[in-house]
N, C-alpha and C positions, 0 to 999 in steps of 0.2 A: 775313120781312116783318119779322118781330119786331127781331130783330139787325141791320137795317138800318135800321128808324127809333131803336132803342138810338143806336146809331152816329151817325145826324144829333142826336136829343139832347144827345148830348157833344159835336157841334161845335157847337150852338147857345149851351151852356153857355159854351165858352172862347169862342166868338166875343163874348158877350154878357160875359163878366167880361175880356175885352180893351180890347172898348169902353166899359164902366165906368169902366175903371183911368185910359185914356188921359182922359176928357173928365171925369171927376165928380175919383176918388178924390186925380188928380196933383197936379189946382188946391187941393187940401185939404193934401196933406203937403208934396208940393213936395220929393219924396224921389227924386233920379235915378238909385236902384238899383230903380225901379217900370217902369222901360225895359224891365228886361229880363224881367221877368213879364210884361211890355205884349205883348213881343216872343213869349215865349213859347208864349204863348195864343193869338193870330195864328195863327203857325205851326202849331199843335196844331188849331186848329179848323179852317185851311182844307184840313190833310192829311184831317181825319177825316171830313172833306164832299166829299173826295174819294174817301176808303175809303166811306163811304156808297152813294154812284154805283157806285163801281165792284163794291163787293158785292150791290149791286140788279142790276147788268147777270150780273153771275156767278151769281145764283139764276138767271134768268131765259134761261141759257146763252146770252147776247150774246157771251160771251168765253170764252176757258178759263182752267182755274185756273192760278195766278203764284205766284212768291213771295213771302214778304213780308219785302221790299225796296225801302225807298221809289223809288230810280233805276225798278225796274222794274214798280212800280205807277203811278208817275209817268207815263211813256212812253206803257202802255195808255192812260191815261187823256187822256192830252196826242194820242195817237194816235186813238183809238176815241169816248169816252164826249163826247169837247170837241165832237169835230164833229158826234157825233149829237146833243145836247141845245145845240145853240149858244152856247158858253162864248166867251167871247172869250182872245185871244191873251193881251191885259196879265193878265189874271187867270193865266195859267199862270206869267207871268214873274214877278208879284208870290209865286206859292206857291214856286217855286225860288227866287227870291231870298231870302225870308225862311227857306230849310232850311240854306240856304247859311250866311246866320249865324246860326241857333241850332248849330249845326255847328263852326263857328269859333271861336265864342266856349267852347263845349264841349273844344276842343284847345285853346283859348288858354294862354298861358303869363300874361300881364299883365294884368290888368283895373284902370282908374281909370275916375275921372268930372270932366271937364275942360267946366268952365261948362255948356254946359246941354246935353254927349253922354256918352253913355257908349263908352269905347273898350278897347279891346282889344286884341292882340298875341298874338301867334306868337312860335316860338322863333327865326324866320330875322329880327324886330321888324317882320313887315308887318303893317297896323296897319290896323283896320275903325271906324269911327264909329256908333253909333245914336244917331236926335233922334229926340224926342219928334213933333215935326212931320212927320218923315218914317212915320212907325208912323201920326201921324192919318190924313194923306194914304190909306197901306195900307189903314185901318179904312174909311174913303171908298170907296174905290176896290175894294173887294170887298163891300159892303152890299149890291149886286145881283149878286152873284156867289153869296152864300150864299142871297141870296132866291131865284132863280133854281135852286137845288142844293133849299131845302126846296118848292118849286114843284113840282120832276118828281117827288119821292118822295110829296109828301103825295097830289097826282094818281094816283100808283099807289096808295100804299094804299089810297083808295076805292074805286078798280079792284077791288081784290085781297078 
């Protein structure tokens, strides 16, 4: 159970960092490159929250062992855990969208800032953009998800 709580604490720290960067630091600094840090912290927090639930379920043998691969973990989480703990479908969409954005940014050949958007593109000149408003919406929509994860695991820790 210690491992589950450690993963959950890491998820909460990353989520709080993304929240603070988006709503406080960005307003003071006005640096568009903070958008990348916000995106990465938010994605990291949601993936860690998902991992904490998966680790908890694996600990109690509700799910079998799985490889350390995002796609496999996400499918198990979406198919088994989301139903068991009543997570909303929109949160699954956000987790997947943020993961795709982070991966696309890592594979990008070109990155630049245009007005209030961070733009990156691949070798075929397909571009994606990230805006602060979109990230703020994601953060606000994911607060109930993080709250639910914390509630499930804190109740489990009390019983443990």
